[in-house]
N, C-alpha and C positions, 0 to 999 in steps of 0.2 A: 612702402610706401615709410616712409620715418617721421611722424612728430612733430609740427613743426614747430619753432622752439620763438613765443609769443613774445613780445613787450604790447603794454601798454602804452601811450605818452596822450598824458596831460596840458590845455594849451593855459597861454595865461592871458591879460588886460591884451585888447585892441580884438581879441576875437567874436566876445561878444554880436549877442544882433536884434535890433526885436520881434519878440516867438518866439527864439530857440527854446527850449525844453514841454511848450503847451500840447505837442501831439503824447506822446511823455508822459505827461498828465493828467493830459485828458482817459486814456485806456487805462493807466500801472497805476491803480490801490495804491502801494508802494514807492509811485515816485509822491501821487499827493504826498505820501504820507514824509516825502520829507524835506516838501517844501508847510506846509505846517510845522514841523518842527525848527527849522529857518525863521518861520516869522511867531516864534514863540524862539527860541535861544533870542533873536537881536529885532525882535520890535517890528522889520521891514519885510512891505509887502514883496517880496522879491517876487513872486509868483503873476502878477499881476505890472509891476515894471518891467518885468521880464518876459513877457507874451502880448503882454500890449503896451508899454513905452510907456513918455513917450522918448523916442532916442538920448535926451542928450538928457534924461533921468536919469535913461539905463549909464552912459555915460561917464557919469558921479563915482568915481571910485568904490563910494559907500556901498554904493546897486552892483558894481562890474563885477570885480573879487568875490560879494556873498554868489549873487548870480552866475559866477560864470563855474565858482566850486559846485554848488549845490546842480546844477546837470549834468553836471563832467560823474561826482558820485553815483548819480542817477543811470546815467548812462552806463555803468561800470560793474552796478548788479545787475541790471538787464545780462550788459555779454557773460558776465559768473553762471547766472542764473538759465544761463544758455548752455553753459560748458566751459565757457569757454573762464579759462583761467592763467593768468601771465607767466611769466618765468621770471620775470624783469620787469621797474615800472619807472615814470618819467615826469618828469614835470617843468614847464617851462617859468621859471618864477611862480607868478601864483599856483602855478598847477602844482607847485610840488606838495601844497598843502594835501591836492586832490589824490593825488600818487600816493603817497603816507595813510590818504582814510582806507583808497582800493589794496595798500600793505598790513593794514590792522598794525600802522602803528599806530594812530589817532584812533579814535570812538567820529561820528560822524556834527556831535555834540561840540563836545571840542573841538573841532574841527574850528562850527560856525563860528566863537567866541575869538580864537586867534586871527583869523581873516578878521574878522571888524570889526577886532581892534590894530590888527597891521596896515588894513583900507586908514583908518582914522590915524593912528601915526605916520603914516605915507604925509597925505594930506597936510597937516599937518609939518612935516618936517619941511615940505616945499612951498610951507609958507613964510614957511621960519630962515631959511638961507634957499633963498632962488635958483631954482636951477629949471636945468630942457636937456633934450639928448637930440641924438641924430642917426638916420643910417648914412654907415657908404659900402657902398659897392663897388668890389674890385682893384683894394685893398688887403695883403697879406698879416693878419693879426701880426705881424717883426715891425712893418712900417707904420699901421694902427699903434701902435704900442710907441713910434720910434715919433709920429708927428703929433703924439697925445705931451708928450713927454717933452716939446719944445712952444705945444702949446699952453701950458704950464705956468703961471703966474701964484704971484704971495694972494695968499684968500683968494684965487681963485682955480681950485683944478677942474682938470680932465681925464677921463679915465674910460679906458673899453667896457663896456660895459655886456654889451651879450655877444657877449664870441656864434652868433648865430651858424654860421655854416663857411667856408673856407677865404671866404676873400668877402664875408658879407659880418661886416660887427657893425654895433652900437652902441656909441659913443654920449658921455653922459659927465652934467657940471656943470660949472656957474656958466652961466648966458656969454659971458666971452672970450671964456677961455672955448665953447663947446664952439665957438662964431667960429674962433683965429682956429682951433684946430678946424670942423671945412673948409674954413679956403685953405690947409697946410695940406689936408691931399686931397683936395681937387690942385693941387701943385703935382703931390706925385704924381696924380697920374689917376688918381678915381674915376673911375663909368660912372657914375652920381653919388653925389650927396643930398642927402632930405634930411629937415627937417622938419623931427618928429611934432608932434602937437600936446604936449604929455602938459600935468604940476609939477609933476618934478623930480627929478635928477636920478632917476634910479639906480640902485646897483651901483650906488657913487656913495663917495663919501660923505657927501653929503646931504646923507641916512642915517648918519649919525646918532643922531637924537632917538630916528627911531628906531633904528638896534637895540639903543639902550631898551628899551623903553620895552618895545616887544620880548627882550630875554628874560626880563622878567618875567612875564605869562609862560614862557617857553619854559622853564626851566620848574613855576611850581605846576604847572599840567603832565598828566597820569602817560607820558610814552613808554608801546611794549613794543617786543624785539618785531623787527617786521617777519611776515610771513612772507615776505617776497623780497626780496635784492631791489632796492630802491637807489639807482645811478643819483647823487645828487649832484647839482645845479655847480656848485662849486668846489669838489676834483675830479668831477665827471669821473667817479669811480662810487663802488658797487657798495651799497652798507649797508645791515642788517642792526647794528646794535643802534639803545636806544640814544645813549652818551652825545651819540659818538649821531648820531640825528641830526636831536638838542646844536651841538651845537655847527653844528657845518646849515646850521638852520635858521639860528641868532646872527651867524656871518654871514648871508645869503644875501640881505639887505646891502651891505658896500661895497658887496665882489660882486667881482662879471657874474653872471653867468656863462659857463663850456659848454653850450648844448652840444659841439659840432664835432666836439667832442665824447661826451655822453656815446652823438649816436656810432660812433670807433665802436663806444667800450660795446654796448650793444652785439654790433657784428661780427666783436673779438670774443664775446661770448655767448656767438652763435645762432644768434637770432635773423633768425624767415623770415616773421612777422610783422607790424607793430601794425594796433591799430588806435586812433587818436581817440581819446575817449572826452569826448566835447563838442562845442560848439566851432566852427569853423575849420580848414584843415593846411592853415600856416605850418604846421610840422608833418606831416606828412608833404605838402609839396616841399620840404626840407630834406624830408629824408629820400623823395625823386630823385633829385637833384643833387645828394653826398654819394647811394651807395643805392644802383640801377640795382639791381641784385635781391633784393629785400622786398618783396609782399606789400604790400602799402593800407592798407583801408583806413574807412574813418565808419564812426562815430556818432550821426548829431544826432541822426532825424529816428523815425519812427527803424522808417522802411530801411533805414542803414543798418541800423540793429536788425531792422530781419535778417539783410542781405547777409553782415559778418557771421551772422549764424548758421545758415546753408555757407557758407565760405566755407568758412572751419571751427566753428562750432555743431551741436546737434540740432536740427533744422527745428523750424518751430512747431512742429503737427507733432514730431518726437518731444518735446520738451512742453505739451502743457497740464501736462501733468504736472510741470515739479514748478510750474509759472505757476499753478497754481496752489501749492502748495506753499509755498514764496509766496502770497499775500501777490501776486502778478498777474494773475484773471487778467484778463480783458474786462473791459466793466460794460 
């Protein structure tokens, strides 16, 4: 039996839920250490808000992005402790930072600093240039591109923001332009058009202020060569060189996430198993619909991590010694 080729997928904003990460935190000292580091570096009580909410606080981008990052990194560390090493990693939007930690490009502390800044800059960019987003289901990327071009006006841009699946795209831009694009999508035969409750037009030119501010920090941050290839949001290609990863991470804020193409890249490289490491199951849901032959697993809660370990890693009983050595022993 040939060995599985594995990819870790890391979720982005909107995957959060109150209570996420609590069972991992309560059981493993190393996970508790990650939450302590997060508080020391950011000054925010990520553990408290993640575990106890309230939901309205967790939805605030300054908490959401950090909470998802910490939870995702914790899950990936547990999977690796069970002997599950990915051949590729990819993260959706914010999730790209979790992927870079898993790939050895960024250390955890640096990722916290960058994500804290990213969330603050994105919020401020949304205040400076009001924008919104909408999901369009049932139109091809080419049709979406045409709808967006027709809806643009001077100082009122709209563009594709997330190519999530072959006929599922999120658009972003100025509020009037997004409304025109929504009307245009319906007229073009879209099955569903859903306005999203967001604080800004992410992955669009309205995030230029945030891109410039984040670029300065990314240029100064230490990036290492990826130990595991990272499939980049902007190009949907596997990258390993730190300078290229920097450039693409900077561009990510104003360019669309090419997620459907990224998943095709994984399939083209022979990946036959994907594990979504972090809260929720949005990414595995998309993968199931796009690539039915790929084994799709979720690792969110403690029971999920155990099940994944039993399925493709070393069984829990066999890895207890390693877990203890890595200070991941049960409390």
